[in-house]
C-alpha positions as CSV (number, residue, x, y, z in Angstrom):
1,M,0.2,-7.8,29.5
2,T,0.5,-8.6,25.7
3,V,0.4,-5.6,23.5
4,H,-0.8,-6.4,20.0
5,N,0.6,-4.4,17.1
6,A,-1.9,-2.2,15.3
7,T,-0.6,-3.1,11.9
8,N,-0.3,-6.9,12.4
9,P,-2.8,-8.2,15.0
10,H,-1.0,-11.6,15.0
11,C,2.2,-10.1,16.3
12,D,2.8,-9.8,20.0
13,V,5.6,-7.3,19.6
14,P,4.8,-3.6,19.2
15,Y,7.5,-3.2,16.5
16,N,6.0,0.1,15.3
17,D,6.5,1.5,18.7
18,Y,9.3,4.2,18.7
19,D,10.8,2.7,21.8
20,S,10.9,-0.9,20.6
21,V,14.2,-2.5,19.7
22,W,12.5,-4.6,17.1
23,K,11.6,-3.1,13.8
24,F,9.8,-6.3,12.5
25,C,7.7,-9.0,14.1
26,P,10.2,-11.7,15.4
27,S,9.1,-15.2,15.9
28,V,9.1,-16.5,19.5
29,P,8.7,-20.2,18.6
30,A,11.6,-20.0,16.1
31,A,13.8,-18.5,18.8
32,W,12.8,-21.2,21.3
33,V,13.6,-23.9,18.7
34,F,17.1,-22.7,18.2
35,T,17.6,-22.2,21.9
36,I,16.7,-25.8,22.5
37,L,18.8,-27.1,19.5
38,F,21.9,-25.2,20.6
39,A,21.4,-26.4,24.2
40,I,21.3,-30.0,23.0
41,T,24.5,-29.7,21.1
42,L,26.0,-28.0,24.1
43,I,25.2,-30.9,26.4
44,A,26.5,-33.3,23.8
45,H,29.8,-31.5,23.6
46,I,30.3,-31.4,27.3
47,A,29.6,-35.1,27.6
48,Q,31.9,-36.0,24.7
49,G,34.7,-33.9,26.1
50,I,34.4,-35.8,29.4
51,I,34.0,-39.2,27.8
52,H,37.0,-38.8,25.4
53,R,39.0,-36.9,28.0
54,K,39.8,-34.0,25.6
55,G,40.2,-30.9,27.7
56,Y,40.4,-28.6,24.6
57,S,36.7,-29.5,23.9
58,W,35.7,-26.7,26.3
59,V,36.3,-24.3,23.4
60,V,33.6,-25.7,21.1
61,G,31.4,-25.9,24.2
62,M,31.8,-22.2,24.7
63,S,30.4,-21.6,21.2
64,A,27.4,-23.7,21.8
65,L,26.9,-22.0,25.2
66,W,27.0,-18.5,23.7
67,Q,24.7,-19.5,20.9
68,T,22.3,-20.9,23.4
69,G,22.5,-17.8,25.5
70,A,22.0,-15.6,22.4
71,Y,18.7,-17.1,21.6
72,L,17.5,-17.3,25.2
73,F,18.1,-13.6,25.4
74,R,16.4,-13.1,22.1
75,V,13.3,-14.7,23.6
76,I,13.6,-12.4,26.6
77,S,14.0,-9.4,24.4
78,I,11.0,-10.2,22.3
79,K,9.0,-10.4,25.5
80,N,10.5,-7.1,26.6
81,P,10.7,-5.1,23.4
82,T,11.4,-1.7,25.0
83,S,14.3,-3.0,27.1
84,D,17.7,-2.4,25.7
85,G,19.6,-4.8,28.0
86,P,18.4,-8.2,26.8
87,Y,18.7,-7.1,23.2
88,M,22.2,-5.9,23.6
89,I,23.3,-9.2,25.2
90,Y,21.6,-11.2,22.4
91,F,23.1,-9.1,19.7
92,I,26.7,-9.4,21.0
93,L,26.5,-13.1,21.7
94,L,25.0,-13.8,18.3
95,L,27.7,-11.9,16.5
96,V,30.8,-13.2,18.3
97,A,29.8,-16.8,19.3
98,P,31.0,-18.4,16.0
99,L,34.6,-17.3,16.7
100,W,34.8,-20.1,19.3
101,I,34.2,-22.6,16.5
102,N,37.0,-21.0,14.5
103,A,39.4,-21.4,17.5
104,Y,38.3,-25.0,18.0
105,I,38.9,-25.9,14.4
106,Y,42.4,-24.4,14.6
107,M,43.1,-26.5,17.7
108,V,41.8,-29.6,16.2
109,F,43.8,-29.2,13.0
110,G,47.0,-28.7,15.0
111,R,46.4,-32.1,16.6
112,M,45.7,-33.6,13.2
113,I,49.2,-32.4,12.1
114,F,50.6,-34.0,15.2
115,N,48.9,-37.3,14.7
116,F,48.8,-37.8,11.0
117,T,52.2,-36.5,9.7
118,S,55.6,-38.1,10.1
119,D,57.3,-35.1,11.7
120,A,54.4,-33.3,13.4
121,R,55.0,-30.2,11.2
122,L,53.2,-28.4,8.4
123,A,54.8,-25.6,6.4
124,K,57.7,-25.8,8.9
125,I,55.4,-25.0,11.8
126,K,55.2,-27.4,14.7
127,A,51.8,-28.8,15.4
128,W,51.3,-27.2,18.8
129,R,52.5,-23.8,17.6
130,F,50.1,-24.0,14.6
131,G,47.1,-23.9,16.9
132,I,48.6,-21.1,19.1
133,Y,49.3,-18.8,16.1
134,F,45.8,-19.1,14.6
135,V,44.0,-18.9,17.9
136,L,45.9,-15.6,18.6
137,L,44.8,-14.3,15.2
138,D,41.3,-15.4,16.0
139,I,41.4,-13.5,19.3
140,F,42.6,-10.4,17.5
141,A,39.6,-10.6,15.1
142,F,37.3,-11.4,18.1
143,L,38.3,-8.2,19.9
144,I,37.6,-6.1,16.9
145,Q,34.2,-7.7,16.4
146,L,33.3,-7.4,20.1
147,Y,34.2,-3.7,20.1
148,G,32.2,-3.1,17.0
149,A,29.2,-5.1,18.1
150,S,29.1,-3.6,21.5
151,S,29.4,-0.1,20.1
152,A,26.6,-0.6,17.7
153,S,24.3,-2.1,20.3
154,R,24.5,0.7,22.9
155,P,21.2,2.4,23.7
156,N,20.2,5.9,22.5
157,L,22.8,6.0,19.7
158,S,22.4,8.1,16.5
159,D,22.3,6.2,13.2
160,D,25.8,7.4,12.4
161,K,27.3,5.9,15.5
162,I,25.4,2.7,15.1
163,L,26.7,2.4,11.5
164,R,30.2,3.2,12.6
165,G,30.1,0.3,15.1
166,I,28.7,-2.0,12.4
167,H,31.5,-1.0,10.1
168,I,34.1,-1.9,12.8
169,Y,32.4,-5.2,13.3
170,M,32.4,-5.8,9.5
171,G,36.1,-5.0,9.4
172,G,36.6,-7.6,12.2
173,I,34.8,-10.4,10.3
174,G,36.7,-9.4,7.1
175,I,39.9,-10.0,9.0
176,Q,38.5,-13.2,10.3
177,Q,37.8,-14.4,6.8
178,F,41.3,-13.5,5.6
179,F,42.7,-15.7,8.4
180,V,40.3,-18.5,7.4
181,L,41.5,-18.3,3.8
182,I,45.1,-18.7,4.9
183,F,44.1,-21.6,7.1
184,T,42.3,-23.2,4.2
185,V,45.4,-23.1,2.1
186,L,47.3,-25.0,4.8
187,V,44.5,-27.5,5.2
188,A,44.7,-28.1,1.4
189,K,48.5,-28.7,1.8
190,F,47.8,-31.2,4.5
191,H,45.2,-32.8,2.3
192,L,47.8,-33.3,-0.5
193,L,50.1,-35.1,2.1
194,L,47.3,-37.4,3.0
195,L,46.6,-38.3,-0.7
196,R,50.2,-39.6,-1.0
197,Q,49.7,-42.1,1.8
198,S,48.7,-45.7,1.2
199,P,45.2,-46.7,2.2
200,S,44.9,-47.6,5.9
201,A,42.5,-47.3,8.8
202,R,44.6,-44.4,10.1
203,K,44.3,-42.5,6.8
204,S,40.6,-43.1,6.7
205,R,40.2,-41.4,10.1
206,A,42.3,-38.5,9.0
207,V,40.3,-38.1,5.7
208,L,37.0,-38.2,7.6
209,L,38.1,-35.6,10.1
210,L,39.5,-33.5,7.3
211,A,36.1,-33.5,5.5
212,V,34.5,-32.2,8.7
213,V,37.1,-29.4,8.9
214,Y,36.3,-28.4,5.3
215,A,32.5,-28.5,6.1
216,V,33.0,-26.2,9.1
217,I,35.2,-23.8,7.1
218,L,32.4,-23.6,4.5
219,A,29.8,-22.9,7.2
220,I,31.9,-20.2,8.7
221,T,32.5,-18.6,5.3
222,V,28.8,-18.6,4.5
223,R,28.0,-16.9,7.7
224,I,30.8,-14.3,7.2
225,I,29.6,-13.5,3.7
226,F,26.1,-13.0,4.9
227,R,27.2,-10.6,7.6
228,L,29.2,-8.6,5.2
229,V,26.4,-8.4,2.7
230,E,23.8,-7.6,5.4
231,Y,25.1,-4.1,6.1
232,A,27.2,-3.5,2.9
233,K,24.7,-0.7,2.0
234,G,24.4,0.7,5.5
235,F,20.8,1.1,6.6
236,K,19.6,1.1,3.0
237,T,18.9,-2.6,3.3
238,T,15.9,-4.7,4.2
239,I,17.9,-7.9,5.1
240,P,17.8,-7.2,8.9
241,L,14.0,-6.9,8.7
242,H,13.6,-10.5,7.6
243,E,14.7,-12.9,10.3
244,A,14.6,-15.9,7.9
245,Y,17.9,-14.7,6.4
246,Q,19.6,-14.7,9.8
247,Y,18.3,-18.2,10.7
248,A,19.2,-19.7,7.3
249,L,22.6,-18.0,6.7
250,D,23.9,-17.4,10.2
251,S,22.5,-19.6,12.9
252,L,21.7,-22.7,10.8
253,P,25.3,-23.0,9.4
254,M,26.7,-22.6,12.9
255,L,24.3,-25.2,14.3
256,L,25.2,-27.7,11.5
257,A,28.9,-27.1,12.3
258,L,28.4,-27.9,15.9
259,L,26.3,-31.0,15.1
260,L,29.0,-32.2,12.7
261,L,31.6,-31.9,15.4
262,N,29.2,-33.9,17.6
263,A,28.8,-36.7,15.0
264,F,32.5,-36.9,14.2
265,H,34.0,-35.8,17.4
266,P,37.8,-35.3,17.2
267,G,38.3,-37.1,20.5
268,R,36.8,-40.2,18.9
269,L,38.9,-40.0,15.7
270,M,42.1,-39.1,17.6
271,P,41.6,-41.1,20.8
272,G,43.7,-41.7,23.9
273,R,46.3,-39.6,25.7
274,E,49.0,-40.7,23.2
275,S,47.2,-38.5,20.6
276,D,47.6,-35.4,22.8
277,F,50.5,-32.9,22.6
278,P,53.5,-33.7,24.8
279,P,53.9,-31.6,27.9
280,R,55.4,-28.1,27.4
281,S,58.5,-29.2,29.3
282,Q,59.3,-31.8,26.7
283,R,58.4,-29.9,23.5
284,K,61.7,-28.1,23.5
285,N,63.4,-31.5,23.0
286,W,61.8,-32.0,19.6
287,R,64.0,-31.8,16.6
288,G,62.1,-32.2,13.4
289,G,59.6,-34.7,14.8
290,K,62.2,-36.5,16.8
291,A,62.9,-35.9,20.5
292,E,66.3,-35.9,22.2
293,E,67.4,-39.3,23.3
294,A,67.2,-38.2,26.9
295,F,63.5,-39.2,27.1
296,L,63.1,-41.4,24.1
297,P,61.5,-44.8,25.0
298,G,64.1,-47.4,24.1
299,A,66.8,-44.8,23.5
300,G,70.1,-46.5,23.2
301,N,68.5,-49.6,21.7
302,G,68.1,-48.1,18.3
303,G,64.8,-46.6,19.0
304,T,63.6,-43.3,17.4
305,Y,60.4,-41.3,18.0
306,V,57.7,-39.8,15.9
307,P,54.0,-39.1,16.4
308,M,51.2,-41.7,16.8
309,G,51.4,-44.1,13.9
310,G,54.1,-42.0,12.4
311,F,57.3,-43.2,10.6
312,S,60.5,-41.6,9.5
313,G,62.4,-41.7,6.2
314,R,61.1,-44.2,3.7
315,N,58.6,-45.5,6.3
316,S,56.8,-42.2,6.6
317,P,53.1,-42.1,5.6
318,E,54.0,-40.5,2.4
319,H,55.7,-43.7,1.4
320,G,53.0,-46.1,2.6
321,D,52.4,-48.1,5.8
322,S,54.8,-51.0,5.4
323,Y,56.8,-52.0,8.4
324,T,60.6,-52.1,8.3
325,A,63.3,-52.6,11.0
326,S,63.4,-48.8,11.6
327,H,59.8,-48.6,12.8
328,S,59.7,-45.6,15.0
329,Q,57.7,-46.8,18.0
330,A,60.8,-47.3,20.0
331,S,60.1,-49.4,23.0
332,F,60.3,-52.9,21.6
333,G,61.5,-54.4,24.9
334,N,65.1,-54.3,26.2
335,A,68.4,-54.6,24.3
336,A,68.8,-58.3,25.2
337,M,65.5,-59.1,23.5
338,H,65.8,-56.8,20.5
339,P,69.4,-55.6,20.1
340,Q,70.2,-52.9,17.6
341,G,70.2,-54.3,14.1
342,A,68.4,-57.5,15.2
343,P,66.3,-59.1,12.3
344,R,62.6,-58.6,12.3
345,P,60.4,-61.3,13.7
346,A,59.2,-63.9,11.2
347,A,55.6,-62.6,11.7
348,F,56.6,-59.3,10.0
349,P,58.6,-60.0,6.8
350,Q,59.7,-57.0,4.7
351,G,56.8,-55.1,3.3
352,T,54.2,-56.6,5.6
353,P,51.6,-54.0,6.7
354,Y,52.2,-53.3,10.3
355,G,49.6,-54.9,12.6
356,Q,48.3,-57.2,9.9
357,G,50.7,-60.2,10.0
358,Q,50.3,-63.4,11.9
359,G,51.5,-63.7,15.4
360,P,52.1,-61.1,18.0
361,V,52.3,-57.4,17.0
362,W,55.9,-56.3,16.8
363,G,56.5,-53.6,19.4
364,A,53.3,-54.1,21.2
365,G,54.6,-56.3,24.0
366,E,54.9,-55.7,27.7
367,G,56.8,-52.6,28.7
368,E,55.8,-50.5,25.7
369,R,55.4,-46.9,26.4
370,D,53.7,-43.9,24.9
371,R,55.5,-40.9,23.2
372,M,56.2,-39.3,26.6
373,G,57.8,-42.5,28.0
374,R,54.7,-43.5,30.1
375,N,53.6,-47.1,30.2
376,Y,50.3,-47.6,28.3
377,K,48.4,-50.2,26.5
378,R,48.4,-49.5,22.8
379,P,44.9,-49.0,21.4
380,N,43.9,-51.0,18.4
381,Y,43.6,-48.6,15.4
382,G,42.9,-51.2,12.9
383,G,45.8,-52.4,10.7
384,F,48.1,-49.5,11.3
385,G,49.5,-49.9,14.8
386,G,49.7,-46.9,17.0
């Protein structure tokens, strides 16, 4: 049975009731709208992860799932305003769900370093370790926020204990923002490396994905600042009593971040298995972006190895995209066809942008292998082979 509020006859929630968890009149339609929107982006992320075969996409899917669950339980809580359980689940999910987006961006950026730098390193950190380090820091912030949020949402707590839990949560998001700032500095460093590259289709993809990373960082920062301001004065604030602030400065930025990652999915901009990290068993063989000759495709024939589309020395992206005889995609056939020191094919004279000359693409013939030595058909990245 619907109980109308004595003060506001248009509100179906008795928010003046002492036992109600709601101290204002929440909107059921608004909660349903965000439930549906987050569910749509969840379905899209699941589909894109399968289509592009990027297993790490489950992380961003978890953020969308938790956001969807948060608003679904918000609807349930509004319908059951005197029940603590649904509100507690809603409150915890809403506060900690964005951390999954943080973790996903860290993982994506590690793969950007792997794919768009000449030695798969940034600030002397290997690409796959970069993601691990920042995800661990994210988990640390996550545990603090989870403890604070769960402490503040327990039933029958005094105001002092609720405020203590909120302060713990605020400390967690403050730590999260500190890690985000460090991350932003490294992203800017990567950006400077990109600016020194010559124009290419590969660089365009990197710049586009980098813009998405910046946008997501901005969305995360807006949301963190809002949460810090919300309870900066303890309970002497009216911000929690106006749900428009939460929708505009918390949920909407997170929704836009998820939609941006749908529209410019990392799996589309870094496609194929050759853009993935090498197996753990082979990572120890890496030496400054180069693997031991034991598993180098074409080792012994003058071949070297760097990440997808990468070059070494003067052929690195920092020096442009021109092809020379030391192009690092190693498997150019066998030694009889292309012995060490053999002249380049006529189709690729000195200074010719790789993949744009006339005739067959040098190094893209039969028997070419990926970075782990597996046979594969090189995808066409548009004017910048590999």
